[in-house]
C-alpha positions as CSV (number, residue, x, y, z in Angstrom):
1,M,0.0,0.0,0.0
2,A,1.4,3.4,-1.0
3,H,2.1,5.9,1.7
4,S,1.9,9.7,1.2
5,P,3.7,12.6,2.9
6,F,0.3,14.2,3.1
7,V,-1.0,11.7,5.7
8,N,0.2,10.9,9.2
9,R,-2.0,7.7,9.5
10,Q,-5.2,9.7,9.7
11,S,-8.3,7.6,10.0
12,V,-11.2,7.7,7.4
13,A,-14.6,6.0,7.8
14,V,-16.8,5.6,4.8
15,L,-20.5,5.0,5.1
16,G,-21.8,3.3,2.0
17,G,-19.8,1.2,-0.5
18,G,-21.3,2.4,-3.9
19,P,-19.2,4.1,-6.5
20,G,-18.6,7.1,-4.3
21,G,-17.8,5.2,-1.1
22,Y,-15.6,2.7,-3.0
23,E,-13.5,5.4,-4.6
24,A,-13.2,7.3,-1.4
25,A,-12.0,4.3,0.5
26,L,-9.6,3.3,-2.3
27,G,-8.3,6.8,-2.6
28,A,-7.8,7.3,1.1
29,A,-5.9,3.9,1.3
30,Q,-3.8,5.0,-1.6
31,L,-2.7,8.1,0.5
32,G,-1.9,5.9,3.5
33,A,-4.9,6.5,5.7
34,D,-6.4,3.9,8.1
35,V,-9.7,3.2,6.3
36,T,-12.9,1.5,7.3
37,L,-15.8,1.0,4.9
38,V,-19.3,0.3,6.2
39,E,-21.7,-1.3,3.7
40,R,-25.2,-2.7,4.2
41,V,-25.9,-4.7,1.0
42,G,-22.5,-5.4,-0.5
43,V,-19.5,-3.5,-2.0
44,G,-20.7,-1.6,-5.1
45,G,-24.0,-0.7,-3.4
46,S,-27.2,-0.5,-5.4
47,A,-25.4,1.0,-8.4
48,V,-23.6,-2.4,-8.9
49,L,-26.1,-4.8,-7.5
50,T,-29.5,-3.5,-8.6
51,D,-29.0,-0.5,-10.8
52,V,-26.2,0.5,-13.2
53,V,-24.5,-2.8,-13.8
54,P,-27.6,-5.0,-14.3
55,S,-29.5,-2.4,-16.2
56,K,-26.7,-1.7,-18.7
57,S,-26.1,-5.5,-19.0
58,L,-29.8,-5.8,-20.0
59,I,-29.4,-3.0,-22.5
60,A,-26.4,-4.8,-24.0
61,T,-28.6,-7.8,-24.5
62,A,-31.3,-5.6,-26.2
63,D,-28.6,-4.1,-28.5
64,A,-27.5,-7.6,-29.5
65,A,-31.2,-8.5,-30.3
66,V,-31.5,-5.3,-32.5
67,A,-28.2,-6.1,-34.3
68,I,-29.5,-9.6,-35.2
69,S,-32.9,-8.3,-36.3
70,E,-31.4,-5.6,-38.5
71,A,-28.6,-7.7,-40.0
72,S,-30.8,-8.5,-43.0
73,D,-30.5,-4.8,-44.0
74,L,-26.8,-5.4,-44.4
75,G,-27.4,-8.5,-46.5
76,V,-27.0,-11.1,-43.7
77,Q,-29.8,-13.7,-43.7
78,F,-30.5,-16.4,-41.1
79,Y,-32.3,-19.6,-42.0
80,A,-33.1,-22.9,-40.4
81,K,-33.7,-26.1,-42.3
82,G,-37.3,-27.3,-42.3
83,E,-39.0,-30.2,-43.9
84,H,-37.4,-31.6,-47.1
85,G,-34.5,-29.1,-46.6
86,K,-36.8,-26.1,-47.1
87,P,-35.3,-23.0,-45.5
88,L,-37.3,-21.4,-42.7
89,K,-36.5,-17.9,-41.4
90,P,-36.0,-18.3,-37.6
91,E,-37.5,-15.9,-35.1
92,I,-35.4,-14.2,-32.4
93,A,-36.4,-15.5,-28.9
94,I,-35.4,-13.9,-25.7
95,N,-35.0,-16.1,-22.6
96,L,-35.5,-13.4,-20.0
97,A,-34.9,-15.8,-17.1
98,A,-31.5,-16.7,-18.6
99,V,-30.8,-13.0,-19.3
100,N,-31.6,-11.9,-15.8
101,K,-29.6,-14.8,-14.3
102,R,-26.6,-13.7,-16.3
103,L,-26.7,-10.0,-15.5
104,M,-27.3,-10.6,-11.8
105,A,-24.2,-12.9,-11.8
106,L,-22.2,-10.2,-13.5
107,A,-23.4,-7.7,-10.8
108,G,-22.3,-10.1,-8.1
109,Q,-18.9,-10.7,-9.7
110,Q,-18.3,-7.0,-10.1
111,S,-19.2,-6.5,-6.4
112,E,-16.8,-9.3,-5.4
113,D,-14.0,-7.8,-7.6
114,M,-14.5,-4.4,-5.9
115,R,-14.4,-6.0,-2.5
116,T,-11.2,-7.8,-3.3
117,A,-9.6,-4.5,-4.5
118,L,-10.5,-2.8,-1.2
119,L,-9.1,-5.6,0.9
120,D,-5.9,-5.7,-1.2
121,A,-5.5,-2.0,-0.5
122,G,-5.8,-2.5,3.2
123,V,-9.4,-1.3,3.7
124,K,-11.3,-2.8,6.6
125,I,-14.9,-3.7,5.6
126,L,-17.7,-3.9,8.1
127,S,-21.1,-5.3,6.9
128,G,-24.1,-3.8,8.6
129,H,-26.3,-0.8,9.1
130,G,-24.3,2.4,9.8
131,R,-25.3,5.7,11.3
132,L,-23.3,8.7,12.4
133,D,-22.7,9.2,16.2
134,G,-21.7,12.8,16.3
135,H,-19.3,14.2,13.8
136,N,-16.4,11.8,14.3
137,A,-17.8,8.3,14.7
138,I,-20.0,5.7,12.9
139,V,-22.0,3.1,14.8
140,V,-22.5,-0.1,12.9
141,S,-25.2,-2.7,13.8
142,T,-25.6,-6.1,12.2
143,A,-29.4,-5.4,11.8
144,E,-31.3,-2.2,11.4
145,G,-32.1,-1.0,14.9
146,G,-30.1,-4.0,16.4
147,T,-28.3,-3.8,19.8
148,D,-25.1,-5.5,18.7
149,F,-22.8,-2.9,17.2
150,D,-19.3,-1.7,16.4
151,R,-18.2,1.9,16.9
152,V,-15.7,3.3,14.4
153,E,-14.1,6.6,15.3
154,A,-12.4,8.6,12.5
155,D,-10.8,11.9,11.7
156,T,-12.7,12.1,8.4
157,I,-16.1,10.7,7.5
158,V,-17.4,10.2,4.0
159,V,-21.2,9.6,3.6
160,A,-22.1,7.8,0.4
161,V,-25.4,6.1,1.1
162,G,-27.0,6.6,-2.3
163,A,-30.7,6.8,-3.2
164,A,-33.6,4.4,-3.7
165,P,-36.5,4.4,-6.1
166,R,-39.3,6.9,-5.3
167,E,-42.6,5.1,-4.5
168,L,-46.1,6.6,-4.8
169,D,-48.9,5.6,-2.5
170,S,-51.2,5.6,-5.6
171,A,-48.9,3.1,-7.3
172,K,-47.4,1.0,-4.6
173,P,-44.9,-1.5,-6.1
174,D,-45.6,-5.2,-5.2
175,G,-42.5,-6.7,-7.0
176,R,-44.7,-8.7,-9.4
177,R,-46.9,-6.5,-11.5
178,I,-46.1,-3.0,-10.3
179,L,-42.3,-2.7,-10.2
180,T,-39.4,-0.3,-9.5
181,W,-36.3,-0.6,-11.6
182,T,-34.6,-2.7,-8.8
183,Q,-37.4,-5.4,-9.1
184,L,-37.3,-6.0,-12.8
185,Y,-34.7,-8.7,-12.6
186,D,-37.0,-11.3,-10.9
187,M,-39.1,-11.6,-14.1
188,K,-38.9,-15.0,-15.7
189,E,-40.6,-14.1,-19.0
190,L,-40.7,-11.0,-21.2
191,P,-43.7,-8.8,-20.2
192,E,-46.5,-9.0,-22.7
193,H,-47.2,-5.3,-22.4
194,L,-44.9,-3.1,-20.2
195,I,-46.3,0.3,-19.2
196,V,-43.5,2.7,-18.2
197,V,-44.5,5.6,-16.0
198,G,-42.0,8.4,-16.3
199,S,-40.0,9.5,-19.4
200,G,-36.8,10.6,-17.7
201,V,-33.5,8.8,-18.2
202,T,-34.5,5.6,-16.3
203,G,-37.9,5.4,-17.9
204,A,-36.5,6.0,-21.4
205,E,-33.6,3.5,-21.0
206,F,-35.9,0.6,-19.8
207,A,-38.6,1.5,-22.4
208,S,-36.0,1.3,-25.1
209,A,-34.5,-1.9,-23.8
210,Y,-37.8,-3.8,-23.5
211,M,-39.0,-2.6,-26.8
212,N,-35.9,-4.0,-28.4
213,L,-36.2,-7.2,-26.6
214,G,-39.6,-7.7,-28.2
215,A,-42.1,-6.5,-25.6
216,K,-45.0,-4.2,-26.3
217,V,-44.2,-0.9,-24.5
218,T,-46.3,2.1,-23.6
219,L,-44.4,5.1,-22.3
220,I,-46.3,7.7,-20.2
221,S,-44.7,11.1,-20.2
222,S,-46.1,14.1,-18.3
223,R,-44.1,16.5,-20.5
224,D,-44.2,17.5,-24.2
225,Q,-41.3,15.2,-25.0
226,V,-39.4,12.3,-23.7
227,L,-36.3,13.1,-21.7
228,P,-37.5,16.5,-20.5
229,G,-34.5,18.8,-19.8
230,E,-32.3,17.1,-22.4
231,D,-31.3,18.4,-25.8
232,Q,-34.5,18.8,-27.8
233,D,-33.1,17.5,-31.1
234,A,-31.8,14.4,-29.3
235,A,-35.2,13.8,-27.6
236,A,-36.9,14.2,-31.0
237,V,-34.6,11.6,-32.6
238,L,-35.3,9.1,-29.7
239,E,-39.0,9.6,-29.8
240,R,-39.0,9.0,-33.5
241,V,-37.1,5.8,-33.0
242,F,-39.5,4.7,-30.3
243,K,-42.6,5.3,-32.4
244,R,-41.0,3.6,-35.5
245,G,-40.3,0.6,-33.2
246,G,-43.9,0.3,-32.3
247,M,-43.8,2.0,-28.9
248,Q,-46.9,4.0,-27.9
249,V,-45.7,7.3,-26.4
250,L,-48.4,9.2,-24.4
251,S,-47.1,12.8,-24.1
252,K,-48.7,15.4,-21.7
253,S,-50.2,12.4,-19.8
254,R,-49.9,12.2,-16.1
255,A,-50.5,8.8,-14.3
256,D,-52.9,9.3,-11.5
257,R,-52.9,5.8,-10.1
258,V,-51.8,2.2,-10.9
259,E,-53.8,-0.8,-9.8
260,K,-53.4,-4.5,-10.2
261,T,-56.0,-6.5,-12.1
262,K,-56.6,-10.2,-12.1
263,D,-53.8,-10.8,-14.7
264,G,-52.2,-7.4,-15.2
265,V,-52.3,-3.7,-14.3
266,V,-54.4,-0.7,-15.2
267,V,-53.0,2.8,-15.2
268,T,-55.5,5.6,-14.8
269,L,-54.4,9.0,-16.2
270,S,-55.4,12.3,-14.7
271,D,-57.8,13.0,-17.6
272,G,-59.7,9.8,-16.9
273,R,-58.2,7.7,-19.7
274,T,-56.9,4.2,-18.8
275,V,-54.1,2.1,-20.1
276,E,-54.1,-1.7,-19.5
277,G,-51.0,-3.8,-19.6
278,S,-49.3,-6.9,-18.1
279,H,-46.8,-5.0,-16.0
280,C,-46.0,-1.4,-14.9
281,L,-42.6,0.0,-14.3
282,M,-42.6,3.1,-12.0
283,A,-39.7,5.4,-13.0
284,V,-40.6,8.5,-11.1
285,G,-37.3,9.5,-9.6
286,S,-35.4,8.6,-6.5
287,I,-35.1,9.7,-2.9
288,P,-31.8,9.9,-0.9
289,N,-31.1,7.3,1.8
290,T,-30.4,9.9,4.4
291,R,-33.2,9.4,6.9
292,G,-32.4,8.0,10.3
293,I,-28.6,7.9,9.9
294,G,-27.7,10.7,12.3
295,L,-26.9,13.4,9.8
296,E,-29.0,16.2,11.4
297,Q,-27.8,15.3,14.9
298,A,-24.2,15.6,13.6
299,G,-25.0,19.1,12.2
300,V,-25.0,18.1,8.5
301,E,-27.2,20.4,6.5
302,L,-29.8,18.8,4.2
303,T,-32.0,20.2,1.4
304,E,-35.8,20.1,1.6
305,S,-35.7,16.9,-0.4
306,G,-33.3,15.3,2.1
307,H,-30.2,15.5,0.0
308,I,-26.9,16.4,1.6
309,R,-25.6,19.9,0.7
310,V,-22.0,19.7,-0.5
311,N,-19.6,22.2,-2.1
312,K,-17.3,21.6,-5.1
313,V,-14.9,19.4,-3.1
314,A,-17.8,17.3,-1.7
315,R,-17.5,18.9,1.8
316,T,-20.7,19.2,3.9
317,S,-21.5,21.9,6.4
318,V,-19.4,20.0,9.0
319,S,-15.7,20.5,8.2
320,N,-14.6,16.8,8.6
321,I,-17.7,15.2,7.1
322,Y,-17.9,14.8,3.3
323,A,-20.5,13.2,1.1
324,A,-20.6,11.7,-2.4
325,G,-23.1,10.3,-4.9
326,D,-26.8,10.3,-5.3
327,C,-27.4,11.2,-1.6
328,T,-25.9,14.7,-2.3
329,N,-27.4,17.7,-4.1
330,F,-24.7,17.7,-6.8
331,F,-25.3,15.4,-9.9
332,P,-26.7,11.9,-9.8
333,L,-24.3,9.9,-11.9
334,A,-22.1,6.9,-10.9
335,S,-19.1,8.6,-12.6
336,V,-19.7,11.8,-10.6
337,A,-20.1,9.8,-7.3
338,S,-16.7,8.2,-8.0
339,M,-15.0,11.6,-8.7
340,Q,-16.7,13.1,-5.6
341,G,-15.4,10.3,-3.4
342,R,-11.8,10.7,-4.6
343,T,-12.0,14.5,-4.4
344,A,-13.4,14.3,-0.8
345,V,-10.6,12.2,0.6
346,F,-7.9,14.0,-1.4
347,H,-9.1,17.3,0.0
348,A,-9.5,16.0,3.6
349,L,-6.0,14.4,3.5
350,G,-4.2,17.4,2.0
351,D,-3.6,16.3,-1.5
352,I,-4.1,18.5,-4.6
353,V,-7.7,18.6,-5.8
354,I,-9.5,20.3,-8.6
355,P,-13.0,21.5,-7.6
356,L,-15.8,19.7,-9.5
357,E,-17.5,21.8,-12.2
358,Q,-20.9,20.6,-13.4
359,R,-20.3,22.0,-16.9
360,R,-17.5,19.6,-17.4
361,I,-19.4,16.4,-16.5
362,T,-20.0,13.9,-19.3
363,A,-23.4,12.2,-19.1
364,N,-24.9,9.4,-21.2
365,I,-28.3,7.9,-21.7
366,F,-28.1,4.3,-22.6
367,T,-31.1,4.1,-25.0
368,A,-30.8,2.9,-28.6
369,P,-29.3,5.2,-30.0
370,E,-27.4,6.5,-27.0
371,I,-27.4,10.2,-26.1
372,A,-24.2,11.7,-24.7
373,T,-23.7,15.2,-23.5
374,V,-21.0,17.5,-22.0
375,G,-20.7,21.1,-21.2
376,Y,-23.1,23.9,-22.2
377,S,-26.2,23.1,-24.2
378,E,-27.8,24.7,-27.2
379,K,-30.6,26.0,-24.9
380,D,-27.9,27.8,-22.9
381,V,-27.0,29.6,-26.1
382,Q,-30.6,30.4,-26.9
383,D,-31.3,31.7,-23.4
384,G,-28.2,33.9,-23.4
385,V,-26.4,32.1,-20.7
386,I,-23.4,31.8,-22.9
387,E,-22.5,33.5,-26.2
388,G,-21.9,30.6,-28.5
389,I,-22.3,29.1,-32.0
390,V,-23.9,25.8,-32.6
391,H,-23.2,23.3,-35.5
392,K,-25.1,20.1,-36.0
393,L,-24.0,17.4,-38.4
394,P,-26.4,14.4,-39.2
395,L,-24.7,11.1,-38.6
396,A,-26.3,9.7,-41.8
397,A,-23.8,11.8,-43.8
398,N,-20.9,9.9,-42.2
399,P,-19.5,7.1,-44.5
400,R,-18.9,4.6,-41.7
401,A,-22.5,5.2,-40.5
402,K,-23.7,4.3,-44.0
403,M,-21.6,1.1,-44.0
404,M,-23.1,0.1,-40.6
405,G,-26.7,0.9,-41.6
406,I,-27.0,3.7,-39.1
407,R,-30.0,6.0,-39.9
408,D,-30.5,8.0,-36.8
409,G,-28.3,10.4,-34.9
410,F,-26.0,13.5,-35.1
411,V,-23.0,15.3,-33.7
412,K,-23.7,18.7,-32.3
413,L,-20.9,21.1,-31.1
414,I,-21.1,24.3,-29.2
415,A,-18.2,26.8,-29.4
416,R,-17.7,30.1,-27.7
417,R,-18.3,32.9,-30.2
418,G,-15.1,34.8,-31.1
419,S,-12.5,32.4,-29.6
420,G,-14.0,29.2,-31.1
421,T,-13.3,27.3,-27.8
422,I,-15.4,24.1,-27.5
423,I,-17.7,24.6,-24.6
424,G,-20.3,21.8,-25.1
425,G,-21.5,18.9,-27.3
426,V,-24.2,16.4,-27.9
427,I,-23.8,13.0,-29.7
428,V,-26.7,10.8,-30.6
429,A,-25.3,7.5,-32.0
430,P,-24.6,3.9,-31.2
431,K,-21.9,3.9,-28.5
432,A,-22.2,7.7,-28.0
433,S,-20.8,7.1,-24.6
434,E,-17.5,6.3,-26.3
435,L,-17.6,9.0,-28.9
436,I,-18.2,11.8,-26.5
437,Y,-14.8,11.5,-24.9
438,P,-12.8,13.6,-27.3
439,I,-15.4,16.4,-26.9
440,A,-15.1,16.1,-23.1
441,V,-11.3,16.4,-23.4
442,A,-11.8,19.5,-25.6
443,V,-14.1,21.1,-23.0
444,E,-11.8,20.2,-20.1
445,R,-8.7,21.5,-21.8
446,R,-10.4,24.5,-23.5
447,L,-9.4,23.4,-27.0
448,T,-10.7,25.4,-30.0
449,A,-12.7,23.9,-32.8
450,D,-9.6,24.5,-35.1
451,Q,-7.4,22.6,-32.7
452,V,-9.7,19.7,-32.6
453,S,-10.1,19.8,-36.4
454,R,-6.4,19.3,-36.8
455,V,-6.4,15.9,-35.0
456,F,-6.4,13.0,-37.4
457,A,-9.5,10.8,-37.2
458,A,-9.3,7.3,-38.8
459,Y,-11.2,7.1,-42.1
460,P,-13.8,5.8,-42.2
461,S,-14.9,6.2,-38.6
462,L,-17.9,7.6,-36.7
463,S,-15.5,9.9,-34.8
464,G,-14.7,11.5,-38.2
465,S,-18.0,13.3,-37.8
466,I,-16.5,15.2,-34.9
467,T,-13.6,16.3,-37.2
468,D,-16.1,17.3,-39.9
469,A,-18.2,19.3,-37.4
470,T,-15.1,21.2,-36.1
471,R,-13.9,21.9,-39.7
472,A,-17.3,23.4,-40.5
473,M,-16.9,25.7,-37.5
474,H,-13.6,27.2,-38.8
475,Q,-13.5,30.9,-38.5
476,V,-11.5,32.7,-41.2
477,A,-8.8,34.9,-39.7
478,I,-8.7,38.3,-41.4
479,S,-5.9,40.6,-40.4
């Protein structure tokens, strides 16, 4: 284990082993601190065990199903031999029980790998329910409210307890017909008709995945478009793909209540209309797991929604208590939680830190196609938040996209007017999560469109669209 001159065996206690807590513990151990991690459900937390890892594994399976179904467009045909050697075109079948078994095994393996990494780094792991006891200790019980407990005192405490699906009294999940996104993986068969309530990131991702797996899907959105708050052009592309795939999208429709029927569910909308289906996924946001863990008693300031207020180095209102991840008021992404966790312990232990800036965060929505964003948006330019120029290039113009049969998507770049510095971008494409990285680097390093345009992109490649977009933004210098 590496030791750092910044640390004189300071002690760090981490409450919660999700992405934020994991990176905080690993980073503190890297700097030579005495680290204890307290986790209730397993290292990786809900992000690994019931959220990010299983959901993205499910989406990968859906992507594979789409690739097979669309292969005929590229001239690839599948046949099985029938009677007398007659060719029969096979149907794609999804064994959801096998899919869910695989992805939960992947989640468990990822959790175990993370646990091993912590132990190898010298982190002590305690399994149980933790709560703060003042500002310099965590009490750990083997069962919630139990009397058997350990007490862990520490110079620095990092709270990374995450969040849980929001539940409505008018649509109480039962784990069989009315489900949260953590309960989907118990299904043995593909739902005949899945109704998704909520068209934010979670709702859109699962609606996309189950549609591509072959289920009938109805998406209920209370707003004008799916993915409210995201880039309007990106949302329009996704909604077009949804409808082309057979999904029913009910815009400006608010679900009033969800009830079980004899063999399914019925969703009643606020205008009196009803939608009947076999299952209903409630994707109506999340709530932080901050109740009853001693935060208020320790003096930690919370928002009205129960999120922990933190600054740009993940510090709370109590000087030696930090917080990371979805339990904070910053930005609910696993990658952000990880960065907050490392930033927190680096700051606490005296290492160099760069304060987190929301404008530099890269986000991705794992629909098909994916939607990746970074920096300022086109709406920021339209609203006068920043003076910029916007250039959008359809992906269908890209030669590699033509070869791959890609019809939907685009690259959109935002540059500061005058200097040409790249300040934002949107990519709608297969694997947009990979393609956004060079734009994120440009935003982070304040590169200009001209500088990015001079970087060689392989030909043909989807990333060539980024080069093409920056070349189109070239500003002629006139002396």
